[in-house]
LUMMAR-127134 format. One record per residue (C-alpha): residue number from 0; residue in three letters; x negated, y negated, z. Coordinates in pm, 1 decimal, always signed. Layout:
N
NUM/ALA/X/Y/Z
...
***
This chain:
405
0/MET/-6567.1/-4404.3/+11930.7
1/PHE/-6899.5/-4535.8/+12019.3
2/LYS/-7050.0/-4629.5/+12319.6
3/LYS/-7084.0/-4985.0/+12410.9
4/THR/-7414.5/-5111.9/+12529.4
5/LYS/-7506.1/-5449.4/+12704.4
6/ILE/-7681.2/-5731.7/+12516.0
7/SER/-7945.6/-5974.1/+12609.9
8/PHE/-7972.0/-6319.3/+12510.8
9/LYS/-8276.6/-6257.6/+12276.3
10/GLN/-8042.2/-6001.9/+12089.3
11/ILE/-7795.4/-6248.4/+12061.2
12/LYS/-8015.0/-6501.2/+11923.3
13/GLN/-8158.2/-6243.6/+11678.4
14/ILE/-7794.5/-6180.5/+11534.4
15/ILE/-7707.5/-6541.1/+11495.6
16/ASN/-8031.5/-6596.0/+11287.1
17/ASP/-7951.0/-6310.5/+11071.9
18/LYS/-7619.3/-6452.3/+10985.1
19/GLY/-7790.2/-6783.0/+10866.0
20/PHE/-7737.5/-6963.8/+11177.7
21/ILE/-7961.4/-7185.4/+11392.5
22/LEU/-7937.2/-7198.7/+11769.5
23/LYS/-8047.6/-7507.3/+11967.0
24/LYS/-8017.3/-7618.0/+12292.1
25/ARG/-7931.0/-8013.8/+12375.7
26/LYS/-7851.4/-8145.1/+12707.2
27/ASN/-7745.4/-7811.9/+12842.6
28/LEU/-7484.7/-7780.2/+12574.2
29/PHE/-7500.7/-7527.5/+12262.8
30/LYS/-7514.4/-7727.3/+11938.1
31/PHE/-7552.8/-7537.8/+11607.9
32/ASN/-7670.9/-7667.2/+11282.7
33/GLU/-7452.7/-7615.2/+10978.1
34/PRO/-7219.0/-7451.5/+10944.8
35/LYS/-7098.0/-7480.2/+11335.8
36/ILE/-7018.7/-7181.5/+11551.2
37/ASN/-6788.3/-7148.9/+11852.5
38/PHE/-6812.3/-6886.8/+12138.8
39/LYS/-6529.7/-6696.3/+12008.6
40/LEU/-6720.6/-6617.0/+11681.0
41/ILE/-7018.2/-6509.0/+11869.0
42/LYS/-6819.5/-6259.4/+12060.5
43/LYS/-6671.5/-6148.6/+11721.5
44/ILE/-7008.2/-6078.9/+11581.8
45/ILE/-7159.9/-5913.7/+11902.1
46/ASN/-6836.5/-5655.0/+11910.6
47/GLN/-6898.6/-5588.9/+11537.5
48/LYS/-7276.8/-5489.2/+11619.6
49/GLY/-7132.4/-5258.2/+11890.5
50/PHE/-7243.1/-5455.5/+12193.6
51/VAL/-7041.6/-5567.1/+12487.6
52/LEU/-7095.4/-5938.4/+12611.6
53/LYS/-7042.1/-5950.4/+12971.0
54/LYS/-7097.2/-6244.4/+13235.3
55/LYS/-7387.3/-6190.3/+13458.9
56/ASN/-7295.7/-6121.1/+13790.2
57/ASN/-7414.9/-6321.9/+14105.9
58/PHE/-7636.5/-6138.2/+14341.5
59/PHE/-7390.4/-6156.7/+14629.2
60/ASN/-7060.0/-6194.9/+14380.3
61/PHE/-7004.3/-6509.2/+14604.6
62/TYR/-6748.6/-6675.2/+14419.1
63/GLU/-6541.8/-6350.9/+14404.3
64/LEU/-6601.1/-6253.1/+14770.4
65/LYS/-6609.5/-6570.5/+14938.9
66/SER/-6293.8/-6524.2/+15124.6
67/LEU/-6451.7/-6191.3/+15264.7
68/TYR/-6764.4/-6383.3/+15386.4
69/PHE/-6569.0/-6674.1/+15515.0
70/THR/-6356.8/-6413.6/+15753.4
71/ILE/-6673.1/-6232.5/+15847.2
72/LEU/-6802.1/-6560.7/+15942.0
73/SER/-6519.3/-6670.5/+16141.4
74/SER/-6501.6/-6348.9/+16330.9
75/PHE/-6857.0/-6368.1/+16435.5
76/VAL/-6795.2/-6719.3/+16548.5
77/LEU/-6508.8/-6621.7/+16750.4
78/ILE/-6694.4/-6324.3/+16909.9
79/LEU/-6994.2/-6549.9/+17002.1
80/ALA/-6731.1/-6799.5/+17164.9
81/SER/-6571.2/-6534.3/+17354.0
82/PHE/-6915.2/-6446.7/+17521.5
83/LEU/-7022.1/-6781.8/+17578.0
84/ILE/-6715.5/-6938.7/+17756.6
85/PRO/-6707.6/-6680.2/+18042.0
86/LEU/-7097.6/-6724.5/+18045.4
87/SER/-7026.6/-7116.8/+18104.2
88/VAL/-6778.4/-7061.5/+18357.9
89/ASP/-6997.1/-6821.8/+18574.9
90/ILE/-7282.9/-7066.9/+18534.5
91/LYS/-7061.5/-7347.4/+18670.8
92/GLU/-6934.0/-7119.9/+18946.0
93/ASN/-7304.2/-7044.6/+19041.1
94/ILE/-7399.4/-7398.7/+19045.0
95/ASN/-7100.2/-7476.5/+19271.8
96/LEU/-7213.5/-7214.6/+19514.9
97/SER/-7571.7/-7341.3/+19489.4
98/LYS/-7447.3/-7673.2/+19588.6
99/LEU/-7259.0/-7493.2/+19880.0
100/THR/-7589.6/-7303.2/+19980.3
101/ILE/-7793.6/-7640.7/+19998.5
102/GLU/-7543.3/-7759.2/+20262.5
103/ASN/-7628.7/-7482.2/+20467.9
104/ASN/-7795.2/-7673.9/+20743.0
105/SER/-7704.6/-7496.5/+21053.5
106/SER/-8044.2/-7403.0/+21145.2
107/ILE/-8119.5/-7795.9/+21137.7
108/ASN/-7809.6/-7832.6/+21375.4
109/PHE/-7944.2/-7549.2/+21595.8
110/GLN/-8294.9/-7734.8/+21617.6
111/LYS/-8096.8/-8060.8/+21687.3
112/VAL/-7955.5/-7918.8/+22012.9
113/LEU/-8275.0/-7747.9/+22111.3
114/ASP/-8434.3/-8101.9/+22079.0
115/GLY/-8142.0/-8291.1/+22286.6
116/LYS/-8041.5/-8458.5/+21973.8
117/PRO/-7676.1/-8546.9/+21883.4
118/LEU/-7490.4/-8303.4/+21684.5
119/SER/-7316.2/-8399.9/+21358.5
120/GLU/-6951.1/-8460.8/+21412.2
121/ASP/-6891.0/-8288.4/+21063.8
122/VAL/-7008.7/-7951.0/+21196.2
123/ASP/-6740.7/-7706.8/+21340.5
124/GLN/-6506.9/-8007.3/+21404.4
125/ALA/-6231.4/-8055.4/+21140.9
126/LEU/-5976.6/-7759.6/+21124.9
127/ASN/-5781.6/-7655.0/+20834.0
128/THR/-5464.2/-7490.2/+20976.9
129/LYS/-5278.8/-7400.4/+20666.2
130/ASP/-5394.9/-7021.1/+20633.6
131/LEU/-5554.3/-6992.6/+20949.7
132/PHE/-5319.3/-6696.2/+21099.1
133/GLU/-5210.1/-6568.3/+20749.6
134/ASP/-5363.7/-6219.4/+20786.0
135/ILE/-5215.4/-6196.9/+21142.9
136/PHE/-4881.4/-6275.8/+21022.3
137/SER/-4905.5/-6026.0/+20790.5
138/PHE/-4855.0/-5770.4/+21068.0
139/GLU/-4538.0/-5907.1/+21088.6
140/GLU/-4431.7/-5770.6/+20756.1
141/MET/-4556.4/-5440.2/+20788.0
142/PRO/-4302.4/-5167.1/+20852.8
143/THR/-4364.9/-4958.9/+21138.9
144/ASP/-4218.0/-4662.7/+21317.6
145/THR/-4420.0/-4714.5/+21639.1
146/VAL/-4309.8/-4531.1/+21956.6
147/ARG/-4400.9/-4677.5/+22286.4
148/LEU/-4544.7/-4383.6/+22491.6
149/SER/-4497.7/-4358.0/+22861.5
150/ALA/-4789.8/-4399.7/+23091.0
151/SER/-4816.4/-4031.4/+23160.8
152/THR/-4805.1/-3944.3/+22791.7
153/VAL/-5111.6/-4180.3/+22717.8
154/LYS/-5298.8/-4032.4/+23025.5
155/GLU/-5251.5/-3674.0/+22862.6
156/LEU/-5356.4/-3790.6/+22537.2
157/PHE/-5678.4/-3947.7/+22691.7
158/LYS/-5745.0/-3638.1/+22870.2
159/GLU/-5692.8/-3413.2/+22564.1
160/THR/-5941.2/-3605.8/+22356.1
161/ASN/-6170.9/-3650.1/+22660.7
162/TYR/-6145.0/-4018.1/+22629.5
163/ASP/-6275.8/-4150.9/+22947.0
164/LEU/-6421.5/-4460.4/+23072.2
165/GLU/-6678.6/-4309.5/+23276.4
166/ASP/-6824.8/-4096.9/+22964.1
167/ILE/-6808.0/-4426.0/+22760.5
168/ARG/-7042.6/-4611.4/+23029.0
169/LYS/-7303.0/-4346.0/+22995.9
170/SER/-7287.7/-4250.4/+22628.2
171/LYS/-7166.6/-4615.2/+22497.0
172/LEU/-6954.6/-4435.3/+22229.3
173/VAL/-6587.6/-4488.8/+22212.2
174/LYS/-6350.1/-4244.1/+22022.3
175/PRO/-6112.6/-4435.3/+21792.2
176/VAL/-5808.3/-4385.7/+22003.8
177/LYS/-5583.3/-4673.7/+21939.0
178/LEU/-5229.4/-4757.7/+22034.6
179/SER/-5013.0/-5031.4/+21927.3
180/LEU/-4790.2/-5057.6/+22252.0
181/LEU/-4858.5/-5069.7/+22603.8
182/PRO/-4674.9/-4839.2/+22808.5
183/GLY/-4370.9/-4983.7/+22982.4
184/GLU/-4451.3/-4799.3/+23328.6
185/ILE/-4813.5/-4942.9/+23345.5
186/LYS/-4673.2/-5168.1/+23614.9
187/GLN/-4537.0/-4875.7/+23837.4
188/ILE/-4876.8/-4723.9/+23863.4
189/GLN/-4961.7/-4765.9/+24229.1
190/SER/-5333.6/-4703.3/+24232.3
191/THR/-5506.8/-5029.9/+24108.4
192/GLN/-5788.3/-4866.3/+23974.2
193/GLU/-5595.6/-4630.2/+23775.7
194/LYS/-5421.1/-4923.7/+23626.9
195/LYS/-5697.6/-5088.7/+23548.2
196/LYS/-5865.4/-4784.5/+23407.9
197/LEU/-5576.7/-4687.6/+23192.6
198/PHE/-5559.6/-5077.8/+23044.6
199/ILE/-5918.3/-5109.3/+22964.5
200/GLU/-5895.9/-4750.0/+22767.8
201/ILE/-5588.3/-4899.2/+22569.4
202/ILE/-5742.6/-5226.4/+22458.1
203/LEU/-6110.1/-5114.2/+22424.2
204/PRO/-6099.0/-4972.5/+22096.1
205/LEU/-5900.7/-5255.7/+21969.6
206/ILE/-6122.7/-5523.2/+22069.5
207/LEU/-6430.0/-5320.6/+21916.4
208/GLU/-6228.4/-5261.1/+21609.6
209/GLU/-6190.2/-5635.6/+21551.9
210/ASN/-6569.1/-5709.8/+21641.9
211/ASN/-6648.8/-5473.2/+21388.7
212/ARG/-6467.2/-5623.7/+21107.7
213/ILE/-6591.5/-5955.2/+21191.3
214/LYS/-6951.6/-5801.1/+21223.7
215/LEU/-6887.0/-5672.0/+20864.1
216/ASP/-6803.5/-6005.5/+20735.1
217/ARG/-7081.6/-6164.8/+20893.2
218/ILE/-7320.2/-5919.6/+20726.6
219/LYS/-7146.9/-5984.7/+20395.8
220/LEU/-7179.0/-6355.3/+20457.2
221/PHE/-7566.0/-6357.8/+20491.2
222/THR/-7620.2/-6127.6/+20247.1
223/ILE/-7437.1/-6394.2/+20014.0
224/LEU/-7634.8/-6672.8/+20136.4
225/ASN/-7998.9/-6496.5/+20085.2
226/LYS/-7894.9/-6432.9/+19703.3
227/ASN/-7990.7/-6691.6/+19437.9
228/ASN/-7694.8/-6603.0/+19208.1
229/ASN/-7356.6/-6431.2/+19336.8
230/THR/-7092.2/-6244.2/+19140.5
231/ARG/-6730.1/-6428.0/+19094.5
232/SER/-6581.7/-6173.3/+19346.5
233/GLU/-6843.0/-6295.5/+19622.2
234/ILE/-6748.4/-6640.5/+19546.4
235/SER/-6371.0/-6556.8/+19568.5
236/TRP/-6451.7/-6382.3/+19897.2
237/LEU/-6644.6/-6670.3/+20037.5
238/ASN/-6338.0/-6899.1/+19952.6
239/SER/-6106.8/-6674.6/+20120.9
240/LYS/-6334.7/-6687.5/+20460.8
241/PHE/-6290.9/-7067.0/+20439.5
242/LYS/-5955.1/-7064.8/+20469.0
243/GLN/-5935.8/-6781.8/+20718.7
244/TYR/-6155.3/-6990.8/+20976.8
245/GLY/-6011.8/-7307.8/+20860.5
246/VAL/-6324.7/-7438.7/+20724.2
247/VAL/-6285.3/-7796.2/+20555.7
248/LYS/-6512.9/-7918.7/+20275.4
249/LYS/-6652.3/-7565.6/+20234.8
250/ASP/-6915.2/-7611.9/+20482.8
251/LEU/-7149.4/-7318.8/+20540.9
252/SER/-7281.8/-7455.2/+20863.6
253/THR/-6934.8/-7445.0/+20999.2
254/LEU/-6845.3/-7103.6/+20882.4
255/LYS/-7159.3/-6932.9/+21019.9
256/ILE/-7084.7/-7068.4/+21353.7
257/ARG/-6713.5/-6982.6/+21360.4
258/MET/-6755.8/-6642.8/+21192.9
259/ASP/-6875.1/-6413.1/+21501.2
260/GLU/-6784.2/-6177.5/+21769.2
261/VAL/-6631.4/-6239.0/+22098.7
262/PRO/-6816.2/-6036.5/+22363.6
263/VAL/-6636.1/-5708.8/+22473.4
264/SER/-6637.6/-5800.7/+22847.2
265/LEU/-6513.7/-6162.4/+22795.2
266/ALA/-6199.9/-6026.6/+22616.4
267/ILE/-6119.8/-5766.2/+22849.0
268/ALA/-6152.9/-6010.3/+23150.6
269/GLN/-5935.1/-6251.9/+22968.6
270/ALA/-5664.3/-6001.2/+22882.1
271/ALA/-5664.2/-5873.8/+23251.6
272/LYS/-5623.0/-6219.6/+23374.8
273/GLU/-5338.8/-6313.3/+23125.4
274/THR/-5153.6/-6002.9/+23152.2
275/GLY/-5206.7/-5892.4/+23528.5
276/TRP/-5387.1/-5583.4/+23396.6
277/GLY/-5117.9/-5517.1/+23129.0
278/THR/-4834.8/-5551.7/+23338.6
279/SER/-4684.8/-5876.6/+23256.6
280/ARG/-4365.1/-5938.1/+23061.4
281/PHE/-4519.0/-6117.2/+22786.3
282/ALA/-4759.9/-5783.4/+22756.0
283/ILE/-4489.8/-5548.1/+22738.7
284/GLU/-4201.2/-5742.6/+22547.0
285/GLY/-4453.2/-5924.2/+22323.3
286/ASN/-4793.7/-5739.9/+22299.9
287/ALA/-4931.1/-6052.9/+22416.2
288/LEU/-5259.4/-5986.2/+22567.1
289/PHE/-5377.4/-6336.2/+22580.7
290/GLY/-5120.5/-6579.0/+22658.6
291/GLN/-5150.6/-6810.9/+22358.1
292/TRP/-4894.7/-7066.4/+22336.7
293/THR/-4688.3/-7150.9/+22018.3
294/PHE/-4446.8/-7444.6/+21971.1
295/SER/-4274.7/-7295.2/+21674.3
296/GLY/-4161.7/-6959.3/+21546.8
297/GLU/-4155.2/-6615.9/+21743.7
298/GLY/-4222.8/-6640.2/+22117.6
299/ILE/-4125.6/-6547.2/+22470.5
300/LYS/-4003.9/-6847.0/+22688.0
301/PRO/-4184.1/-6826.7/+23033.0
302/ALA/-3932.6/-6769.3/+23317.9
303/GLY/-3850.4/-7063.5/+23532.3
304/ALA/-4025.6/-7325.5/+23274.9
305/ASP/-3882.2/-7661.2/+23342.2
306/ALA/-3869.7/-7977.5/+23076.7
307/ASP/-4200.8/-8111.3/+23211.6
308/ASP/-4368.9/-7771.1/+23031.9
309/GLY/-4234.7/-7914.2/+22686.8
310/ASN/-4077.4/-7659.0/+22446.5
311/HIS/-4380.5/-7408.0/+22417.2
312/LYS/-4333.8/-7037.3/+22427.5
313/VAL/-4578.6/-6755.8/+22464.4
314/MET/-4675.5/-6596.9/+22098.1
315/LYS/-4544.0/-6258.4/+22049.8
316/PHE/-4682.6/-6004.1/+21812.4
317/LYS/-4555.3/-5691.7/+21656.2
318/VAL/-4857.7/-5472.1/+21748.3
319/LEU/-5138.0/-5502.6/+22010.0
320/LYS/-5393.8/-5518.0/+21740.6
321/ALA/-5241.4/-5855.3/+21610.2
322/SER/-5288.2/-6021.7/+21959.3
323/VAL/-5655.7/-5930.5/+21950.6
324/ARG/-5706.0/-6078.0/+21643.3
325/ALA/-5537.1/-6376.2/+21714.1
326/TYR/-5730.7/-6441.0/+22040.2
327/GLN/-6050.4/-6418.2/+21835.3
328/ARG/-5937.8/-6658.2/+21581.8
329/ASN/-5830.3/-6897.0/+21848.2
330/LEU/-6180.4/-6895.9/+22005.0
331/ASN/-6346.3/-6900.0/+21688.9
332/THR/-6153.4/-7210.4/+21539.6
333/HIS/-5961.3/-7420.8/+21780.4
334/ASN/-6175.9/-7751.5/+21870.6
335/SER/-6111.3/-7693.7/+22258.7
336/TYR/-6376.2/-7411.4/+22236.9
337/ARG/-6632.2/-7578.4/+22028.5
338/GLU/-6906.0/-7562.9/+22286.6
339/PHE/-6844.8/-7235.1/+22340.9
340/ARG/-6913.9/-7136.6/+21957.3
341/LEU/-7219.6/-7347.0/+21959.0
342/ASN/-7382.6/-7204.1/+22267.6
343/ARG/-7299.8/-6873.9/+22116.0
344/ALA/-7474.3/-6989.9/+21800.7
345/LEU/-7791.5/-7063.8/+22016.0
346/MET/-7806.2/-6731.5/+22158.9
347/ARG/-7811.5/-6591.2/+21807.3
348/ASP/-8056.3/-6830.2/+21708.9
349/ARG/-8283.2/-6734.4/+21979.4
350/GLU/-8231.8/-6368.5/+21918.4
351/ARG/-8054.0/-6301.7/+22240.5
352/GLU/-7766.8/-6098.1/+22328.1
353/LEU/-7450.8/-6266.7/+22376.5
354/ASP/-7407.8/-6311.8/+22752.4
355/SER/-7029.9/-6317.0/+22846.7
356/LEU/-7100.4/-6460.5/+23202.0
357/LYS/-7279.0/-6769.5/+23047.9
358/LEU/-7016.8/-6819.4/+22778.3
359/ALA/-6709.3/-6791.7/+23004.5
360/GLU/-6848.0/-7132.6/+23134.8
361/TYR/-6726.7/-7296.4/+22808.7
362/LEU/-6369.8/-7161.7/+22837.7
363/ASP/-6245.5/-7412.7/+23108.6
364/LYS/-5977.8/-7568.8/+22838.2
365/TYR/-5829.6/-7212.0/+22799.7
366/ALA/-5622.2/-7261.6/+23096.1
367/ALA/-5476.9/-7589.2/+23285.3
368/THR/-5702.7/-7468.8/+23601.4
369/GLY/-6037.7/-7573.1/+23421.9
370/LYS/-6349.9/-7455.0/+23585.7
371/GLU/-6147.3/-7254.7/+23843.5
372/TYR/-6020.1/-7042.6/+23545.5
373/THR/-6399.2/-6962.4/+23421.3
374/GLU/-6492.3/-6876.2/+23788.9
375/ILE/-6200.9/-6606.8/+23809.9
376/ILE/-6293.4/-6473.2/+23444.8
377/LYS/-6659.1/-6423.3/+23565.0
378/LYS/-6562.1/-6281.5/+23883.4
379/ILE/-6346.2/-6014.3/+23714.7
380/ILE/-6626.5/-5943.6/+23462.9
381/ASN/-6873.4/-5890.8/+23788.8
382/GLN/-6629.3/-5693.0/+23994.3
383/ASN/-6532.9/-5462.8/+23727.7
384/SER/-6893.9/-5422.8/+23554.4
385/LEU/-6741.6/-5514.9/+23220.2
386/GLN/-7086.2/-5578.6/+23076.2
387/ASP/-7125.5/-5193.1/+23072.2
388/PHE/-6896.2/-5227.2/+22750.0
389/ASP/-7097.0/-5524.1/+22557.7
390/LYS/-7313.6/-5252.9/+22396.6
391/VAL/-7069.2/-4964.1/+22342.3
392/LYS/-7001.7/-4857.9/+21969.9
393/LEU/-6671.3/-4743.0/+21800.0
394/LEU/-6711.4/-4423.6/+21654.8
395/PRO/-6677.3/-4416.5/+21302.7
396/SER/-6350.6/-4408.4/+21106.4
397/SER/-6493.4/-4515.4/+20786.1
398/ILE/-6859.8/-4525.4/+20619.3
399/GLN/-6880.7/-4878.4/+20679.4
400/ILE/-6801.6/-4867.0/+21041.9
401/LYS/-7052.8/-4560.9/+21046.8
402/ASN/-7333.1/-4782.8/+20912.2
403/LEU/-7271.5/-5041.5/+21229.1
404/ILE/-7386.7/-4751.1/+21476.7
***
């Protein structure tokens, strides 16, 4: 058995000449002079000489491997598409957010007020109530084994934790001692000062906690507004806040005005007025600290209400915290308190502290007595030195809260 070797075209031509044939090329076809020769005969002659006739391979073996090449190309196209499609979605969302940012003309609106010009009717005017209290209603779905503590037990708890109003007035620090229910015996406390003291000690951490929640949201809002590009999660968060504050047309001017704190002294004064310092039936039975009305759903019918009062009830809540949040959401969204919010925004724009006495003047629509109601609120603030609590800080229960102190 001999070793077969490869043969070149020049060698083929020499073999054919040796056999007495002539190989000539004509119009890309092989034609021979007499006698004629075919490819089968050429192959036979070459084999007899100990050579192997093989077809020259294409550099990339395209025809043999074309299915593989097509598979690789298709895979590359799919990978490229999977990368570009999410990128295009992000670009579209960023463009949409950029449009929202362009509509952020709150500073212009503030300047209009300062110049005595009329404010646009679209700013902080319309209200979408669909998802307004969704996070507040979620409190009703939470299971709880809350036990109502007696007034004496609450006092003892505060004493053991060194939680005292006089210390708070000096240190400006509040321990996160939070109760979910008012003690039923609070109305039986004979000393008015002791009753007021206990009531403030109970609701103060709750008000501060809700203000901190708004403050963190407000910090995040301005962080988003100051960025050229935002993540998908930031845009999603922004959309959730539009719903939470009932903002229509995703107007950032309105969101900036509505997403803000309520002065602590103002909240305490209104809670004191609406509940008789925590002694009302609505406060004890329904955790209703601010006397908000409802015309549907859960509520407590006022005693002695007649037909002229309509079918309203006082809103009831599962825990005190829900009542505080509903109160702040009410002041921050209802059209009756638009002037309150605009003047609060002006104080922010002028870099001033929120003044509860001045802001109380714009709550005349909170009660049927109008201006008389606002004077009572201001009197409660002054007589009880409640503005001492406007600058207090809630001791941290998380790293986020710690950063606010």
